[in-house]
Each structure stands twice: as structure tokens, then as C-alpha cells.
C-alpha positions in Angstrom: 0.0 0.0 0.0 2.9 2.3 0.8 4.5 1.6 -2.6 1.1 2.4 -4.3 0.9 5.7 -2.4 4.4 6.8 -3.4 3.6 6.3 -7.1 0.2 6.7 -8.6 -1.5 8.1 -5.4 1.4 10.6 -4.9 1.2 11.6 -8.6 -2.6 12.2 -8.3 -2.2 14.0 -4.9 0.4 16.6 -6.0 -1.4 17.2 -9.3 -4.7 17.8 -7.5 -2.8 20.1 -5.0 -1.3 22.0 -7.8 -4.7 22.4 -9.5 -6.2 23.6 -6.2 -3.5 26.2 -5.7 -3.9 27.4 -9.2 -7.7 27.7 -8.8 -7.3 29.4 -5.4 -4.9 32.0 -7.0 -7.4 32.5 -9.8 -10.2 33.1 -7.4 -8.1 35.6 -5.4 -7.1 37.5 -8.5 -10.7 37.7 -9.7 -11.9 38.9 -6.2 -9.1 41.4 -5.4 -7.6 42.7 -8.6 -8.2 43.4 -12.2 -5.1 41.6 -13.6 -6.6 40.4 -16.9 -3.4 38.9 -18.2 -2.7 37.1 -15.0 -6.2 35.9 -14.9 -6.0 34.5 -18.4 -2.7 32.7 -17.6 -4.0 31.2 -14.4 -7.2 30.0 -16.2 -5.1 28.4 -19.0 -2.8 26.8 -16.4 -5.9 25.5 -14.5 -7.3 24.0 -17.7 -4.0 22.4 -18.6 -3.6 21.0 -15.1 -7.1 19.6 -15.3 -6.3 17.9 -18.6 -3.0 16.5 -17.4 -4.7 15.2 -14.2 -7.4 13.5 -16.2 -4.8 11.9 -18.5 -2.7 10.8 -15.6 -5.7 9.3 -13.8 -6.8 7.3 -16.9 -3.3 6.3 -18.0 -3.7 2.8 -16.5 -7.0 2.4 -18.3 -5.4 3.3 -21.6 -2.5 0.9 -21.0 -5.0 -1.9 -20.3 -7.0 -1.0 -23.3 -3.9 -0.9 -25.4 -2.9 -4.3 -24.0 -6.3 -5.8 -24.9 -6.0 -4.3 -28.4 -2.6 -5.9 -28.7 -4.1 -9.3 -27.9 -7.0 -8.7 -30.4 -4.8 -7.6 -33.2 -1.9 -9.9 -32.4 0.4 -6.8 -31.9 3.4 -8.3 -30.2 5.5 -5.1 -30.6 3.6 -3.3 -27.9 5.5 -2.4 -24.7 4.3 -1.3 -21.3 7.5 0.3 -19.9 5.7 3.3 -18.4 3.3 1.0 -16.5 6.2 -1.2 -15.4 8.1 1.9 -14.2 5.2 3.0 -12.0 5.8 1.6 -8.5 2.1 1.1 -7.8 1.4 -0.8 -11.1 4.7 -2.5 -11.6 3.3 -6.0 -11.0 0.4 -5.4 -13.4 2.8 -4.0 -16.0 5.2 -6.9 -15.6 2.3 -9.4 -15.9 1.1 -7.6 -19.1 4.7 -7.6 -20.5 5.1 -11.3 -19.7 1.8 -12.1 -21.5 2.8 -10.1 -24.6 6.2 -11.9 -24.6 4.4 -15.2 -24.4 2.2 -14.1 -27.3 5.3 -13.1 -29.2 6.9 -16.5 -28.6 3.7 -18.3 -29.6 3.5 -16.2 -32.8 7.1 -17.0 -33.7 6.4 -20.7 -33.0 3.3 -20.6 -35.3 5.2 -18.9 -38.0 8.0 -21.4 -37.8 5.5 -24.3 -37.8 3.7 -22.7 -40.8 7.0 -22.5 -42.7 7.8 -26.1 -41.8 4.4 -27.3 -43.0 4.7 -25.2 -46.2 8.1 -26.8 -46.9 6.6 -30.3 -46.3 3.6 -29.7 -48.5 5.8 -28.1 -51.2 8.2 -31.0 -51.4 6.0 -34.0 -50.6 6.2 -36.3 -53.7 2.4 -36.7 -53.9 0.7 -34.0 -56.0 -1.8 -31.9 -53.8 -4.6 -29.9 -55.4 -7.2 -27.8 -53.7 -10.6 -27.4 -55.4 -13.0 -24.7 -54.2 -16.8 -25.1 -54.2 -17.0 -22.9 -57.3 -14.6 -25.1 -59.2 -11.5 -23.0 -58.8 -8.3 -25.1 -58.7 -5.0 -24.3 -57.0 -1.9 -26.4 -57.3 -0.4 -26.6 -53.9 3.0 -28.1 -54.3 5.9 -28.7 -56.6 4.8 -32.3 -57.4 1.4 -31.0 -58.6 3.0 -28.3 -60.8 5.3 -30.9 -62.3 2.5 -33.4 -62.9 0.3 -30.9 -64.8 3.1 -28.9 -66.3 0.6 -25.9 -66.7 -1.5 -23.7 -64.5 -5.0 -24.7 -63.8 -7.6 -22.0 -63.1 -10.7 -24.2 -62.7 -12.0 -27.8 -63.2 -12.8 -27.1 -66.9 -9.0 -26.7 -67.6 -8.5 -30.3 -66.4 -10.3 -31.6 -69.5 -7.0 -31.2 -71.5 -5.8 -34.3 -69.6 -8.9 -36.3 -70.6 -12.6 -35.9 -70.1 -12.6 -39.0 -67.7 -9.8 -37.4 -65.6 -11.7 -34.1 -65.3 -14.9 -36.0 -64.4 -13.1 -37.9 -61.7 -11.7 -34.7 -60.1 -15.1 -33.0 -60.4 -17.1 -35.8 -58.6 -14.5 -37.1 -56.2 -16.2 -36.8 -52.8 -14.5 -36.2 -49.5 -13.3 -39.6 -48.1 -13.3 -41.3 -51.5 -10.4 -42.9 -53.3 -10.6 -43.6 -57.0 -8.3 -44.6 -59.8 -7.9 -41.7 -62.2 -6.4 -42.1 -65.7 -4.6 -39.0 -66.8 -3.8 -38.5 -70.5 -0.3 -36.9 -70.4 1.0 -36.3 -73.9 1.4 -39.6 -75.7 1.1 -41.7 -72.5 -1.5 -42.4 -69.8 -0.8 -42.1 -66.1 -2.6 -44.2 -63.6 -3.1 -42.0 -60.5 -4.7 -42.9 -57.1 -6.9 -39.9 -56.3 -8.0 -39.3 -52.7 -10.0 -36.3 -51.4 -10.6 -34.8 -48.0 -12.7 -31.8 -46.9 -11.2 -28.7 -45.2 -13.1 -25.7 -44.0 -11.1 -22.5 -43.9 -12.4 -18.9 -43.5 -15.9 -20.3 -43.6 -15.4 -21.8 -47.0 -15.2 -25.5 -47.7 -12.6 -26.8 -50.1 -11.6 -30.3 -51.3 -8.0 -31.3 -50.9 -7.2 -33.9 -53.5 -4.0 -36.0 -53.5 -2.8 -37.6 -56.8 -0.3 -40.4 -56.4 1.3 -42.1 -59.4 0.9 -45.8 -59.0 2.3 -46.9 -62.3 5.2 -48.8 -60.6 2.8 -50.6 -58.2 0.4 -51.5 -61.0 3.2 -52.9 -63.1 4.6 -54.9 -60.1 1.1 -56.3 -59.4 0.6 -57.2 -63.1 4.0 -58.9 -63.3 3.3 -60.8 -60.1 0.0 -62.0 -61.5 1.7 -63.1 -64.7 4.4 -64.9 -62.7 1.7 -66.8 -60.8 -0.1 -67.8 -64.0 3.2 -68.9 -65.6 4.2 -70.8 -62.5 0.9 -72.7 -62.4 0.9 -73.4 -66.1 4.5 -74.5 -66.1 3.8 -76.9 -63.2 0.8 -78.4 -64.8 2.3 -78.7 -68.3 5.5 -80.3 -66.9 3.4 -82.8 -64.9 1.4 -83.7 -68.0 4.2 -83.7 -70.6 6.8 -85.7 -68.7 4.8 -88.9 -68.6 3.5 -88.4 -72.2 7.1 -88.0 -73.4 8.3 -91.0 -71.4 5.3 -93.2 -72.4 5.6 -92.2 -76.1 9.3 -93.2 -76.1 8.5 -96.5 -74.5 5.6 -97.2 -76.9 7.7 -96.2 -79.9 10.4 -98.6 -78.8 7.9 -101.5 -78.5 6.3 -100.7 -81.9 9.8 -100.5 -83.5 10.7 -103.9 -82.2 7.4 -105.4 -83.3 7.7 -103.8 -86.8 11.3 -105.1 -87.1 10.2 -108.6 -86.3 7.5 -108.8 -89.0 8.2 -109.8 -92.6 8.0 -107.0 -95.1 4.9 -108.3 -96.7 2.9 -108.7 -93.5 -0.4 -106.8 -93.4 0.5 -105.3 -90.0 3.8 -103.8 -91.2 2.3 -100.6 -92.7 0.0 -99.8 -89.7 3.0 -100.3 -87.3 5.1 -98.0 -89.5 2.4 -95.4 -89.3 2.1 -95.9 -85.5 5.9 -95.5 -85.2 5.9 -92.2 -87.1 3.0 -90.9 -85.0 4.7 -91.8 -81.8 7.9 -90.2 -83.0 5.9 -87.0 -83.7 4.3 -87.1 -80.3 7.7 -87.6 -78.6 9.3 -84.8 -80.6 6.5 -82.3 -79.8 6.5 -83.3 -76.2 10.3 -82.7 -76.0 9.9 -79.3 -77.7 7.1 -78.3 -75.3 9.2 -79.4 -72.3 12.1 -77.4 -73.7 9.8 -74.4 -74.1 8.5 -74.6 -70.5 12.0 -75.1 -69.1 13.3 -72.1 -71.1 10.6 -69.7 -69.9 10.2 -70.9 -66.3 12.7 -68.2 -65.2 9.9 -65.6 -65.9 8.2 -66.8 -62.8 11.4 -66.4 -60.7 11.8 -63.3 -58.6 14.7 -61.1 -59.8 17.0 -59.5 -57.1 18.8 -56.3 -58.0 22.3 -55.9 -56.6 22.5 -52.1 -57.0 25.7 -50.1 -57.4 26.4 -46.6 -58.6 26.8 -46.7 -62.4 28.1 -44.1 -64.7 25.5 -44.2 -67.6 28.1 -43.0 -70.1 30.2 -46.1 -69.4 27.1 -48.4 -69.5 26.1 -47.0 -72.9 29.6 -47.3 -74.2 29.7 -51.0 -73.2 26.3 -51.7 -74.9 27.5 -49.8 -78.0 30.6 -52.0 -78.3 28.6 -55.1 -77.7 26.1 -54.5 -80.4 28.4 -52.6 -82.9 28.7 -55.7 -85.2 24.9 -56.3 -85.4 24.2 -52.6 -86.0 26.7 -52.3 -88.7 25.5 -55.5 -90.4 22.0 -54.2 -90.5 23.0 -50.7 -91.6 21.5 -49.0 -88.5 23.0 -45.8 -87.0 23.0 -45.6 -83.2 23.1 -42.2 -81.5 24.1 -42.2 -77.9 23.7 -39.3 -75.5 23.9 -38.7 -71.7 22.9 -35.4 -70.2 24.8 -34.5 -68.1 27.9 -36.5 -69.0 28.4 -37.4 -65.3 24.9 -38.7 -64.8 24.9 -41.7 -62.4 22.3 -44.3 -61.6 22.0 -46.8 -58.7 21.1 -50.0 -60.4 22.2 -53.6 -61.1 24.7 -53.4 -63.9 23.9 -56.9 -65.4 20.2 -56.4 -65.2 20.4 -52.9 -66.7 22.5 -54.3 -69.6 20.0 -57.0 -70.2 17.1 -54.5 -70.3 18.9 -52.2 -72.7 19.9 -55.0 -75.0 16.3 -56.3 -75.1 15.0 -52.8 -76.1 17.7 -52.2 -78.6 17.2 -55.6 -80.3 13.5 -54.9 -80.5 14.3 -51.6 -82.2 16.7 -53.4 -84.6 14.0 -55.9 -85.5 11.5 -53.1 -86.1 14.0 -51.4 -88.5 14.7 -54.5 -90.5 15.4 -53.6 -94.2 14.6 -50.0 -93.6 16.8 -47.4 -95.4 18.1 -44.7 -93.2 17.4 -46.7 -90.0 18.3 -44.9 -86.8 18.2 -45.7 -83.1 18.7 -43.3 -80.2 19.9 -44.3 -76.8 19.7 -41.4 -74.3 19.7 -40.7 -70.6 18.6 -37.5 -68.8 16.6 -36.1 -65.9 13.0 -35.2 -66.5 11.0 -32.4 -65.0 10.3 -34.5 -61.9 14.1 -35.0 -61.4 13.8 -38.7 -62.3 16.5 -40.4 -64.4 15.0 -41.5 -67.7 16.7 -44.0 -70.1 15.2 -43.7 -73.6 15.4 -46.1 -76.6 13.8 -44.6 -79.7 13.7 -45.7 -83.4 12.4 -44.3 -86.6 10.6 -47.6 -87.6 6.9 -48.2 -88.3 6.0 -47.8 -84.6 3.4 -49.8 -82.6 0.0 -50.2 -84.1 -2.7 -48.6 -82.0 -4.5 -52.0 -81.5 -1.3 -53.6 -80.1 -0.3 -50.9 -77.7 -2.1 -52.5 -74.7 -0.6 -56.0 -75.4 3.1 -55.4 -76.0 4.0 -56.2 -72.4 1.9 -59.4 -72.2 4.2 -62.4 -71.8 4.7 -64.5 -74.9 2.9 -61.9 -77.1 5.0 -61.2 -80.3 4.4 -60.0 -83.8 7.7 -61.6 -85.0 7.6 -65.0 -86.7 10.5 -66.4 -84.7 10.0 -64.1 -81.6 9.6 -65.4 -78.1 7.5 -62.6 -76.6 9.4 -62.4 -73.4 11.9 -59.6 -74.1 9.6 -56.7 -73.0 8.2 -58.7 -70.1 11.7 -59.3 -68.7 12.6 -55.7 -69.3 9.5 -54.6 -67.4 10.4 -57.1 -64.6 13.9 -55.6 -64.4 12.4 -52.1 -64.2 10.0 -53.3 -61.4 12.8 -54.6 -59.2 14.5 -51.2 -59.5 11.3 -49.4 -58.5 11.2 -48.0 -62.0 8.6 -48.0 -64.8 8.7 -49.0 -68.4 6.4 -47.1 -70.8 6.2 -46.6 -74.5 5.0 -43.8 -76.8 5.3 -42.7 -80.4 8.6 -41.2 -81.5 8.7 -37.8 -83.1 8.5 -38.3 -86.9 7.4 -41.9 -86.5 8.6 -45.0 -84.8 8.4 -46.2 -81.2 10.0 -44.9 -78.0 10.5 -46.9 -74.8 11.3 -45.1 -71.6 12.7 -46.5 -68.4 11.9 -44.0 -65.5 13.9 -44.5 -62.3 13.0 -42.9 -59.0 
């Protein structure tokens, strides 16, 4: 109480006393003299002292009002040094200063957290898109801008990536997950689209995530084919082995019986026919067994032993290996790596096999074509993924065959096996990569291995 009296109360007391003295002097002058100038000065002094007294008496209220305004408007730059310096209100001023400091720290923490979340959203590999109730679209992160490659203003702009894709975005409800097929240039992307609802500023928006699941779909497709091939190989082997063995035994018996008969015997001709038929059965059985044994490795799981490879060296090795075949066929091979020091974490032997398969397919497509050219290139795409490209200027892939080129055993070549592209796609899958194809500029086919 004593501290309070020596600060605020003392200030009020001496200001009131000074005002009382001024008023008393003014009253004496008015009653006993006609000093007009002195009267005017005393009146002005009294008014000024009254104003200063009122301001001093309401100073605490103003400080508290300013403190509340600072809270309302999040003004953390406000200080209360005057109040803290007043002995009577030092504790109140200190408490207000501590609260403002706490608000300042909380604001700094919120801003830091907002910057962190912005960085996470910006660099997360899944594309994030916000869609307002009126159809306005905003690409939220780097992955979304890379995926679309252009600015979207509203849902109508999404039609350039296919009517079905735009329809999926328009009708994807919060909590739903759908498969969206995006027409991206000459290729189609399979995206997993998921939506959630967010209310901000009283407005509801849909936050849609678009995840590229090409690699997962390819891996599942390969696993399904491997299971089918494994079952078929098992059943065929179980059936063909006894057929081959029994046909060999039967042929031996028929041959012995035929040899024991005289040439003019009536059974000689039928036995000779039976021997030829059994020989055909045995030969086809052996051929089928060889076929199954040759392709059983398609059902085996590949394991990649990755190492850091300089793609320039890999391409040089492949170029030397196929130089003779390319020269014999009159095919020019253009090799390019950008940048020259580009490196890839991969299994060297498997990568060689995949590139050889693709290059030999291109060589077959260019058979007897004048001015035949093949390009083997490596570079980073707009999504910072390493892309290995094999392109030719051949006839390209017929539209009706584009969905079947990766099907095991499918081939358009008379002596083809139909496993080259399947194995190449399997090699891509064990590296977490994808294998796609599109039309080459000016004709021909392009196959792209995308890593990362």
C-alpha cells in the first residue's frame, strides 16, 4: 500500500494540489484585482492541469485498453514500460509484459511451424490440389505443378488431360479414393486420387492428392503373370513328362514289333504309321518341355544388386557389344547422356539385359529400312527422375497392339519369343522403375525407363 501511495497516489495528490493552488490563486485575482493577463494565464494553467490530471488518472485504463488491443490484433511489438516503471502498477505492467512476450513467442512458433508445413507440403512427392466449391483449382506443391506442367484455373481446364480425368476430379467426394487415368501427352498415367474436406475462413474446399501408382500396378501385373506362368509350367510339366516317357516306350515297342514282322505282313504298314505318329508325339513333347524349361525363369523373382553406375560407361559398353549387329543391319546408333556425369543406382547386369532387349526390339522393327536410326539417351526429366530412352524411326506400334506389347509371350515376329519386353519390365520393377512406350517424333516407337 505504501508503494502504491508513493507512485500513482502521490502523482494524483500533487497534481490535485497544484490544480487547487492554481484555482485558489485565480479566485483571489478575480476577487481582489483586475489583472486580466494574470487571470488568463491562471485560467489556462488550470485547464492544462485539469487535462493532465485526467490523462494521468486514466493512464492505467489506456494501458490496459492498449494491452487488450494488442491481444485482439496480435500486436506483439507493444510495450508497457511506463506502467512497469510505475511503482504502484509495476506488478500489473510486468504481468502484461510477460503475456505479450508469451504471445510473441507463440506467434514465432506458429510462423516457424507454418514455414515447416509449407516446406513439407511443397516437397512431398504426392501431388496436392485444392478445389473450391465454385470449381477454382489451385496447385499446392511442386509435385502438382510438375504433374500438370501448366497452370489450372478451374476444373474445366483439367479436360485437357482427358474428359474422364476431369470428371473424376469434379465428382470425387471427401473420403473417397478412385483410380484416375490422366492423358499426359502420348502416355497415360494411372493415379490414385483421394479427397478430404477442409473448412477455412468459412469456405469448404476439397484437398485432392494424386499419387502415381504406375510402378505398383506394373509390379502387381508382373506378379499376376508370374503366378499364372508358374501354375501353367507346373501343370504342363506334370502332363508332358509322362507323355514323353510313355511315347518313347511305346515307340520302342512298336519299332521292335515292326522289325520282327516280314515286309509283306499286313501289319507292317500300320505299325510303321504308328511308329511315325509316336515319333511326332515324342518330338513335340520334348519341344514343349524345352519351351517350358526355357521360360520358367519368368516366374522367378529377380533380385537387384545395386551399385552406382556411370551411364556414359554403361552405354559405351552396350554400344561396343552391339556394334557388329548394328553395322551388319545398316543401323545408325546415336548415344547421349545429359549431363555426362549422370549416375544411376542399379544392377549393372540387369540394366545391360534390359537395354539389350530394347535395342534388339528396335533393330527388329528397323529390318530392311533405309536410313534406319536408333537413339539411346539418358537424362533427368522435370520430376528429377532419371530417364533412359530407346527410340527408333521404324513403323511404330499399331494402336490396336499398344495394350498388349507387355503381355508375356505376345509377339508379332515369326520367330519371336514374346518375353523380351516382359523381362525388361520385370527388371524395371525390381529397381522401383517403370517402363512405358509412346510414339517417336516423326514416326517409330520410343520406350522409356523411368527411375526414381
